[in-house]
N, C-alpha and C positions, 0 to 999 in steps of 0.2 A: 503493499500499500503505501510505503515511505516514497519506493522508487517513483511509482504512476505520480504521486503528487510532485516530486522533483522534477519529473517530466515535463509534465504540464506547466509548472512554473518557467522550465527553461525554454519552451517552446513558446509560450506566451510573452516571455521578453524578448525574444528573437521578433517575433511579426510586431510588436509594440516598437521596438528599433528600427524595424525595417520601415513600415508605415510612416514613422517619422523622418527617416533619412531620405528615402527615396522618392523619386518624382514620376510616375508614370505618364503623367499629362506632357512631358517633354517630348514623347513617343510623337504624338500628333502636332504639337506645335512646331516640330522641325519638318514637317511636311511644306512643298511649295506647290501650290497655295496650301495654305493652313484650313483645315476644317471648321465649320462654325463653331462657336462656343458650345452652342445648344449640343450639337451632336457629339462633342467630345464629353461632355458632362453625361449626356445619356449614355455613351459607351463606358465611361468609367463608372458610373452607377449600377451598370449590369452586372461589372465584374467586381463590384465593392471596392474600388480603386479612387475614388473619389477624394481628393485633399480637401476639399471644400466640405464634406460631412464630417461630424465631428467623430475623433478617434476612438471614444468609446462606443459610438454605434457601429462604425467598422469594425471593430474587435468582437462585440458582440455578435456581429452577423457571421464573423469569420469562425469563431468558437463554434456557434452552433453548428456550423457545417461539418467543421475537423471531428466533433463529437459521431456525427453519422458516418465519416469517413470521408467527407468530401472537403478538398481542398481549394475548391473554387474555380477561378477561370483568370486566364492568363489578360494582360492588356489588350490582345486582340482578340479574345473570346475563345481561346482554345481552352481544352479540358487539362488542368493541371493534374489530375489523376492518372489520365492516359498517357500523357508525355514522361511523367515520374516513373509509372510504372514499367514503359519500355526502357527508359535510361536506367532502372535500377537492376534490370538484368543484364545490363553491359558491365556496368560497375560490378555485380556480383561474381561475375566470372573472371575479372580482373584479381577484385580481393580476395577471392576465397585462394586462387592459385598462390596470390604473394604473402597471403595469412599463414598459410600451410608451411610453405618453403620457408618464410621469416620465422617462425616460431622453432619448427623442426630442427631448421640448420643452426640457429641461434643456440637451443638447448645442446645439439652435438658439438657445436665448436666450444662453445663455453665450458661442457664438461671435460672436452679433450685438454684446453688449455690448465683449466683450473686443477687438473690431476698432474699437470707438471708447471707449477707456478715458477716464472722468473726464469724458465728456459727459454732457447731460441724461437720455438715455436709459440710460445706465449707474447713473447715480446714482439714477433712479428704480427701477430693478431690483433694485439692492442694497437700497433700504429696504422694497422689498415681500417681497424674498428672505429678508432677516434676520429681518422680522416674521414669515413662515411657519416659518421655522426656530425661532424663540424659542416660539411659541404651541403649545402641546400639541395633538397631532393630534385628540383629542376636542373640541377647542374649534372647531377648523377644522371638524368634521363636523356639529358642531350649527349654528354659523354658517350653513353650507351650507343646514343642513335649513330653519332660520330663513327665509334670504333665498328658499329655493324657495316656502315657504308664503305669503310676502307675495306673490311673484309670482303665485301661482294666485289668491291674494283679489284682487288688483289686474286680473288679466286676466279674471278668472270662468272659467276654462278652467284645468282640473288638468294643466298643461303637464309638468310632473316629479310623480314617485310618489316619497315622502319616506320609505315603509318598505316592507320586504320585496323580494323577488327577483322576484313576479308575483303579479298580481291574481289572488286565489283565485276559482275558477270562473268565469274568464271565457271566453264561448262566442265563437267566432270564426274566422276561417282561421288558415292559418299566418303569413301578413303582420300579421295583427293582434295575434297573440300574442308575434310577433317584435318589434313596435312598443312594445308593452305592457312587454317584458323591457327593452328598450333605456332607455324612461322612468324604469324603478326602476334602472337601472345608471349612468345619468350621475352622479348626484350621490356615491354611495360611491365610483367611480371618482376624479371630481374631488379626494376627501377624501384620497384613498390617492397621487394623483398629485402634488396641487399642493407638497406637502412636498419628493417627490423631485426636482420641478422646480426649487425654491430652492436646495436642496443640490446637484445637480449643476451647476446654470447658475453657481454660485460657485466651483466647482472648473475647470469649462470654462474660465470666464471669466478665471480666473488663468492657466491654460495658452496660451489664446489670446494674453493680453496680453503674456507672455515672448515670444510669437513675433513679435510686430509688426514690433521692431525688429529682427530677426534678419536678418543678411546676405543669406540667398536669397531672402527677401521683397524687399528693396530690390533685387535683381537682376532679380527677375520684374516689378517695377512700372518699372524703367528701360527694359525690354523691351518695354513699352507696356501691361501687363497693369493692369486697374484694380485697387484696394486689396480690394475686395469679392471680387474671383475670384481673386487671389493669395492669399487669406485661406482661401478655401475648397477651393482646388486642392491648395496646398502646407501651410499651417499646420494645417488640419483633420487632414489626415492624420498629421501629426507626432503632435498630442496625443491622437489617439483610442487611440494604444498605451497610455500610462498611465491615460488615462481608462476604458478598458475594464477594466481592472486594478480600480480604485475602484469603479466601481460594480457589479461582481461581488460582490465582498465585502462591499460596503454594503447588499445585498441583505436582510439582516437586518433593517433598518428596515421594508422592505415587510411582514413576520410581524407587527412591531411596529404599524404602521398598522391592519392589516386586524383585529386584536385588538378595538380601540376602534370602527372603522368597522362593523363587523358589530353590535357592541352598539347604536349609536346608529341603525341605517337597519333593524334586524330581520333581519339574513340570518342564517341558520342554518348556519353555516359552522364551520370550525376555532377562530376565534377565539372564538366563542360556547361551541364544545365545551369549550374550555380553562376559560373561567369557570365554567361548569357544574360541570366535575369538581373543580376545586379547592374549589368549595364543597361539594361531596357527599363531599370525601375520597376521591375516586376515584382510586386510585395508577396502576392499570393506563392509565387515559384519559389522565392527566396525561403519564405516560411515552411513551405512543404518539405525543402532539400535539406534545412537545420533540423526539421522534425524528423526526416528519415535518419539524419546522423546521431541525433539523439537518443532515437529508438536502438540503433544499433550497438551505442556506448551501454545503454541500461541492459540489452539482452546478452552483451558481454559480461556485463558485472553477474548476471543472472547465472550463465554458463561457468562463469569463473567459481560462484559458490557451488555451485552442483558439483563441480569438478573437484572442489578442494573438500567437500564430505566423503565423496568418493574416494580420494588419495589418501584421508586423515581420519581414522577410526575414532580419535580421540573428540572430533566434531560431531558424530554421531551420538556418542555417548552424551556429551554436553546439551 
């Protein structure tokens, strides 16, 4: 219940801020010749975007629609629900692959380097991770794009696609179309996953390094278990409980990543929709995208809590 109240408060704040700062009327005033003021007001009233209507009244209309799952209309009369649902599918394909690769890769890398603290591999991984964390996501995406273009040029074969989700007008069987989508997916997935791998590996590395000298690991090794097996069998299980909570609530970074990644690689997902909506002053669309992001964060928190209960028997008895 508390999460639902927090979600409602966050989304309401986003709508009120967007309704105050954005001006969809400019889309009509920029036309030449500009339409009559009465026609503009009628169009804005139909979408509940008229800035001359009191903000409280617009908010009440918007909330009444959101409660029944209707996010309203865009400034030009299109359905926000239809456009958002189409773009959510695009972003979900990108986020799912990036999230899995980022989490799994981060845990594996952090476990490996944490079991060998201050070694050559640990120092190299630390340097690369800090670089990826410090560099903006858009720089990582553009660097991957340029590297792929260089590889394609050197090999003379378009190994990786650098823009779009699929090749337009491609004729072929199911296997050929699937391979084409995979070639388009590789680069944006890496752009999303690499910063996550860097971030999660640092956190997992610190957790594993704290457990390396623990009594239970020394006991396991005294019984003949190798260090790697002792870490995987015992230390990883202990560290996954706090790591899962961290991974769940840091999922908001994935949404930030996809906003810039979609722009660089030309994916028509939620991130691109947010950019377009802000530029057009489309209050309803901006609020809907931010609502989707808030729902994802809350859902990640719920999944994190469930995973903690599964991994930690003490939480079940408590």
